[in-house]
C-alpha positions in Angstrom: -18.4 21.5 27.6 -17.7 20.1 24.1 -18.9 22.4 21.3 -19.8 21.3 17.9 -19.3 24.0 15.2 -21.4 23.4 12.1 -20.9 25.8 9.2 -19.0 26.5 6.0 -15.4 25.5 5.3 -13.9 27.6 2.6 -10.8 29.2 1.0 -10.9 33.0 1.2 -9.6 35.1 -1.7 -9.2 38.7 -0.1 -8.6 41.8 -2.2 -8.1 45.4 -1.4 -9.6 48.2 -3.5 -7.7 51.5 -3.0 -10.7 53.8 -3.1 -14.4 53.9 -2.1 -17.2 51.7 -3.7 -19.6 54.4 -3.1 -17.8 56.8 -5.3 -18.1 54.4 -8.3 -21.9 54.0 -7.9 -24.2 56.3 -9.9 -27.5 56.7 -8.1 -29.5 56.9 -11.3 -28.1 53.8 -12.8 -28.3 51.3 -9.9 -30.7 49.0 -11.8 -28.0 48.4 -14.3 -24.7 48.1 -12.5 -21.6 46.8 -14.3 -18.4 47.5 -12.4 -15.0 46.2 -12.1 -12.6 47.2 -9.2 -8.9 47.0 -9.7 -7.4 45.6 -6.6 -4.0 46.2 -5.3 -3.5 43.2 -3.2 -4.7 39.6 -3.3 -4.3 37.3 -0.2 -5.5 33.6 -0.4 -6.3 32.4 3.1 -8.2 29.6 4.8 -11.7 30.4 6.0 -15.4 29.6 6.2 -17.4 30.6 9.2 -17.5 27.1 10.7 -13.8 26.6 10.3 -13.0 30.1 11.5 -15.0 29.8 14.7 -13.6 26.2 15.4 -10.1 27.6 14.9 -10.5 30.3 17.6 -12.0 27.7 19.9 -9.1 25.4 19.2 -6.5 28.1 20.0 -8.3 28.7 23.2 -7.9 25.0 24.2 -11.6 23.9 23.7 -11.2 20.8 21.4 -14.1 21.9 19.2 -15.6 19.4 16.7 -16.0 20.9 13.2 -19.0 19.7 11.4 -19.2 20.6 7.8 -18.3 19.6 4.1 -15.0 20.0 2.2 -13.7 19.2 -1.1 -11.1 16.9 -2.7 -8.5 19.7 -1.9 -9.0 19.6 1.9 -6.0 17.6 3.0 -3.6 20.5 3.7 -6.3 22.5 5.3 -7.4 19.6 7.5 -3.8 19.1 8.7 -3.7 23.0 9.6 -6.9 22.7 11.6 -5.9 19.6 13.4 -2.5 21.2 14.3 -4.5 24.1 15.8 -6.7 22.1 18.2 -9.7 21.3 15.9 -11.3 18.0 15.7 -12.1 17.4 11.9 -13.3 13.8 12.3 -16.9 15.0 11.5 -16.0 16.8 8.2 -17.4 15.2 5.2 -15.0 15.1 2.4 -16.4 15.2 -1.2 -14.9 12.9 -3.7 -15.8 15.2 -6.6 -16.3 18.8 -5.7 -13.8 21.5 -4.4 -14.0 23.3 -1.0 -16.1 26.3 -1.1 -14.6 29.7 -2.2 -15.2 33.1 -0.6 -14.0 36.0 -2.8 -14.1 39.4 -1.0 -13.0 43.0 -1.9 -12.6 45.5 0.8 -12.4 49.3 0.1 -10.7 52.2 2.0 -13.8 52.6 4.3 -13.8 48.8 5.1 -16.9 48.2 3.0 -17.0 44.8 1.4 -18.4 43.2 -1.7 -18.2 39.4 -1.7 -19.3 36.3 -3.6 -19.5 32.8 -2.1 -19.3 29.6 -4.2 -20.7 26.6 -2.3 -18.8 23.8 -4.0 -18.6 20.8 -1.5 -20.5 22.7 1.0 -23.7 21.5 -0.8 -23.0 18.0 0.6 -23.2 19.3 4.3 -27.0 18.4 4.3 -25.9 14.7 4.2 -24.3 15.0 7.7 -26.3 13.6 10.5 -25.6 15.2 14.0 -27.5 12.3 15.6 -24.8 9.9 14.6 -22.3 12.1 16.2 -24.1 12.5 19.4 -23.6 8.7 20.3 -19.8 9.0 20.1 -17.4 9.5 23.0 -16.9 13.2 23.6 -20.3 14.2 22.1 -21.2 17.9 22.0 -23.1 19.6 24.7 -23.7 22.7 22.6 -24.1 23.1 18.8 -23.5 26.2 17.0 -25.4 26.3 13.7 -23.5 28.6 11.4 -23.9 29.8 7.8 -23.8 26.7 5.7 -25.9 24.8 3.1 -29.5 25.9 4.0 -30.8 22.4 4.1 -27.9 21.5 6.5 -28.7 24.4 8.8 -32.4 23.3 9.0 -31.4 19.7 9.6 -28.7 20.4 12.1 -31.1 22.8 14.1 -33.9 20.2 14.1 -31.6 17.4 15.2 -30.0 19.4 18.0 -33.5 20.4 19.3 -34.7 16.7 19.1 -31.6 15.6 21.0 -32.0 18.3 23.6 -28.7 19.9 22.9 -28.6 23.7 23.4 -28.4 25.6 20.0 -26.4 28.8 19.2 -27.9 30.1 16.0 -25.7 32.1 13.6 -27.4 32.3 10.2 -25.3 35.4 9.1 -24.8 35.3 5.3 -27.4 32.8 4.7 -30.2 34.9 5.8 -30.5 36.1 2.2 -31.2 32.4 1.1 -33.7 31.6 3.8 -37.5 32.0 3.3 -39.8 33.0 6.2 -40.4 29.6 7.5 -36.7 28.6 7.2 -35.5 31.7 9.0 -37.9 31.0 11.9 -36.9 27.3 12.1 -33.2 28.3 12.3 -33.6 30.8 15.2 -36.6 29.6 17.1 -35.7 28.2 20.5 -32.1 29.1 20.1 -30.3 29.5 23.4 -28.0 32.1 21.8 -28.6 34.1 18.6 -25.8 35.9 16.9 -26.2 38.7 14.3 -24.4 41.9 13.3 -26.5 45.1 13.2 -27.6 44.7 9.6 -28.4 41.0 10.0 -30.6 41.9 13.0 -32.8 44.1 10.9 -32.8 41.5 8.0 -33.8 38.7 10.5 -36.8 40.7 11.7 -37.8 41.2 8.0 -37.2 37.6 7.1 -39.1 36.1 10.1 -41.9 38.7 10.0 -41.5 38.8 13.9 -41.2 41.9 16.0 -38.0 42.3 18.1 -39.9 41.5 21.3 -41.6 38.4 19.8 -38.2 37.1 18.7 -36.7 37.8 22.2 -39.6 35.9 23.7 -38.7 32.8 21.7 -34.9 32.5 22.3 -32.5 33.0 25.1 -29.8 35.7 24.5 -29.6 37.8 21.3 -26.0 38.8 20.8 -25.5 41.6 18.2 -22.1 42.8 17.1 -22.0 46.5 16.5 -18.6 47.0 15.0 -16.7 49.9 16.7 -19.6 50.3 19.1 -19.0 46.9 20.6 -21.7 44.3 21.3 -25.2 44.3 22.6 -26.7 41.3 24.8 -30.6 41.4 24.8 -32.9 39.1 26.7 -36.6 39.2 27.2 -37.6 41.0 30.2 -34.2 42.5 31.0 -32.3 45.6 30.1 -30.1 45.3 27.1 -26.4 45.3 28.1 -23.7 47.0 26.0 -20.0 45.8 26.0 -17.6 48.3 24.6 -15.3 47.1 21.7 -11.5 46.6 22.4 -9.8 49.3 20.6 -7.6 48.2 17.6 -4.2 49.8 17.1 -4.6 49.4 13.4 -7.3 47.7 11.3 -5.6 45.4 8.7 -8.6 43.4 7.6 -12.2 43.2 9.1 -12.8 39.7 7.6 -13.4 37.1 10.3 -13.6 39.4 13.3 -17.2 38.4 13.9 -16.2 34.7 13.8 -13.5 35.3 16.4 -15.9 37.1 18.6 -18.2 34.1 18.5 -15.3 31.9 19.4 -14.4 33.9 22.4 -18.1 34.2 23.5 -18.6 30.4 23.1 -15.4 29.7 25.0 -16.6 31.9 27.9 -19.9 30.1 27.8 -18.2 26.6 27.9 -16.3 27.8 31.0 -19.7 28.9 32.5 -18.6 32.6 32.6 -21.3 35.4 33.0 -22.3 36.4 29.5 -20.7 40.0 30.0 -17.4 38.3 30.7 -17.7 36.0 27.8 -18.5 38.9 25.5 -15.4 40.8 26.7 -13.2 37.9 25.6 -15.0 37.8 22.4 -14.3 41.4 21.8 -10.6 40.9 22.6 -10.4 38.1 20.1 -12.2 40.1 17.4 -9.8 43.0 17.6 -6.9 40.6 17.4 -8.2 39.4 14.1 -8.9 42.9 12.9 -5.2 43.6 13.3 -4.1 40.7 11.0 -4.8 39.8 7.3 -6.9 36.6 7.0 -9.3 34.9 9.3 -6.9 32.3 10.8 -3.5 34.0 10.6 -3.7 35.5 14.0 -1.7 34.3 17.1 -3.1 34.3 20.7 -1.1 34.7 23.9 -2.5 34.9 27.5 -0.6 38.1 28.3 -1.8 39.9 25.1 -5.5 38.9 25.7 -5.4 39.8 29.4 -3.7 43.1 28.5 -6.4 44.0 26.0 -9.2 43.2 28.5 -7.3 45.1 31.3 -6.9 48.3 29.2 -10.5 48.2 28.0 -12.5 46.8 30.9 -10.3 47.2 34.0 -8.0 45.1 36.2 -10.9 43.2 37.9 -12.1 42.0 34.4 -8.7 41.0 33.5 -8.1 39.0 36.7 -11.3 37.2 36.2 -10.3 35.8 32.8 -6.6 35.2 33.5 -6.7 31.7 35.0 -8.6 30.1 32.1 -6.5 31.7 29.4 -3.4 29.7 30.5 -4.8 27.1 27.9 -4.3 29.5 25.0 -2.0 27.8 22.3 
């Protein structure tokens, strides 16, 4: 199964604040916040949710098609993605704007404050998925990730029109979507990804109850941090998948994207959803233990070992044959 990953392509500027954001906030003055956090470290890394997810799929040997917009500075990033198994032929490269920027500061409690500059991402709305569908190796599944809002709406509508299953992952862009737009992005999705906070925000944005939303989609996958992942379907009990323990958390940025890559890989291999979620959890923890969203390495033995220690030998044996494709 070929997967098209639509979403942002960005450069991440990751900083660490040696303290707690909450200790700097004065409850009575929250209406007039003016704060500056002196960071100890700065890491400049490749990122963007679309590129991060495609990178993970590339390492797993899935030959993903990245669909997004990048800037005049994309050449080096493009070469990196191609070298790691990502097909970037569908990336629109702006002739004027720079690639998007994600600036994020993390405190000692792993809380994060971030700002995202769209840059060339604004041109993603000009990409037509229908044109890609007629090419050799056209996608059989489209993940619609956080991107230019107009692009997200266009890609969702086009995929549904073409009869291609959609995995909806609105994440950071929920704050930019109004009620009708939020409904359009998630309605009829075969898979819906959120974290716990985004799950609550999505219900507020759509105005739907949890049950009404479940009745309109396939599976709702919610990442719960240290508590793992929940898989919810209408008319079925919610399934909980424990997280894979991390030896040491180096940086939480990109762990959710890695989970999505693992889950989608399992889906492409027609694994049961619980099995796909276990692989996603193993990838997420691998990213937690490294700084940057595309700096981690995958080896079959490490992934199988993580799954074995967390879920047991039977779960490890079930995934081992496929993981031989890992780069």
